[in-house]
N, C-alpha and C positions, 0 to 999 in steps of 0.2 A: 504494500500500500504506500502511496505517495507521502502521507504524513509521517510514516515511520522514519523517513530520511531527515525530517525536520521536526524533531520532537518538541522544540520550543514553540512551534506554531500550532499546537493542538487545540487551543481554545479560542473562541471568538475575541475574547478580551486581549489575548496576546496578538492576534491578527491586527486588531485595532491599534495596539501599541506600536507594532512594527510599521503599519501604514503611517501613523503619526510621525514616527522617526524618519521615514522616507520623505514625507512632505517637508518636515523641518529641515532636513539636509538639502533638499532641492531649493527651497526658498532662501536658505542661508547662502547658497552659492550665487544668487542673483545680485546684481548691483543695487546699491542703496538708492531708492527712488524718493526719499524724503525731500530732497531739494525741489522736486516738482510739486510738492504738496501745496506750495503757495499759489499754484495755478488753479488748484481745485480744492480749496480748503473746505468747502461744503457744497452740497448739491443745491441748496437754497441760498439765494435766489437764482433762478435761471437768468443768464446774461447773454447779451450780444455785445461784442466790442468790434468796432470797425474804424478804419482810418480813411479820412478824406483829405483833400488838398489843404483845408484850413485847420485840421486837427484830428482829434480822436473823439469818438462818440461811444457812449456806454448806455445801454438800456438794461434795466434789471426789473424782473417781474416781482413785485412785492404786494400782492393783493392783501387787503385787509390791514395794511400798516399805515400809520399816520406819520406826519413829519416828526413828531416827538419820538417815534420808535426808531428813527434812522439817524445815522451819523456818517457823513461823507468827508474824508480828509485826503489831502495830497501832501506827501512828504517825500523829498528827494524825487525819485522817478517811480513812485508807487501811488496808485489810487486805492484807498481802503474804504470799503463799505461795511459798516457794522449796524446791527440792529437786533431787535427782539420781536418775535411773534409770540404773543401770549396765548396760552391755552384757555379756551373758554371754560369757565367753571359752571357746570350745570348741576344743580342739586338733584340728587336721586336719579341721575342719568345712567343708563346702561348702554354702552356703545356696542353696536354690531359691526361697525367698520370705522376705522380711524386712520386715514391716510395723510391728512394735513399735519405736517410737523409743527412743532412749537419749540420755542427756546431761542437762545442767542445764536447769532451767526456772524461770521466775518469772511469777507471775500477780498482778496488782494489782486489787483491787476498791475502788472509791470508795464510802465509806460515806455513805448519804443523811442521817444524823443522828449526833449524838454518842453514843458508847457508854460503858457503865460498864466501864472497863478491869479493875477488880478482880474482875468476875464473868464474864469471858470464859471459855468452856470449849471445849476441842478434844479430840476422841477419834478414834482410828483403829480401825475394825472392819470386817473382811471386805473390805479394799481400798478403803474409803470413809472419807475424812476429813470429819468433821462439826464445824463451828465454830459456836458459839452466841454471839452478840454482843448482850447485853441493852442496851436503850435506857438512856441516862443519865437520871437522875431528872428533870432539867430539860428533857429532850427528850420526855418522855411527855405524851400528851394529858391535859389537866386539865379536868374538868367545872367550869364556873363556875355558881354558884347565882345566879339572877336574882331580885332582891328587888323586891317591889311597892312603888311609891312611895305615900306617904300624904298 
């Protein structure tokens, strides 16, 4: 019988332990992906970030949040969005399904170029936070006039 050759794998508990060890060894050999964590610190809120000629634009879905629940900051070349979605407190409620998360969140977006901090705008409308980050003057593309030599 096959199990006779591997006497240490004769019980399901030992099989589980061996599989756990194999998985631990496999994941220990992978590179450390923690530096990427700042790109996806949380699933909420869902965001779109795109670049245009004038700057960077960020849209974040934050349904049910008010201005008092949000904090938007720019430091160095990072935009940070912090907030809290509070869990509704229903007395004597029995939930059959609960998919809407609650709690504090932080999302950090690395800015690909310097921004003009004095012209940053943020607005909350219909559950969507829109942040406009204009390029700093020194980060804007500049057309260079080429002169003909004589």
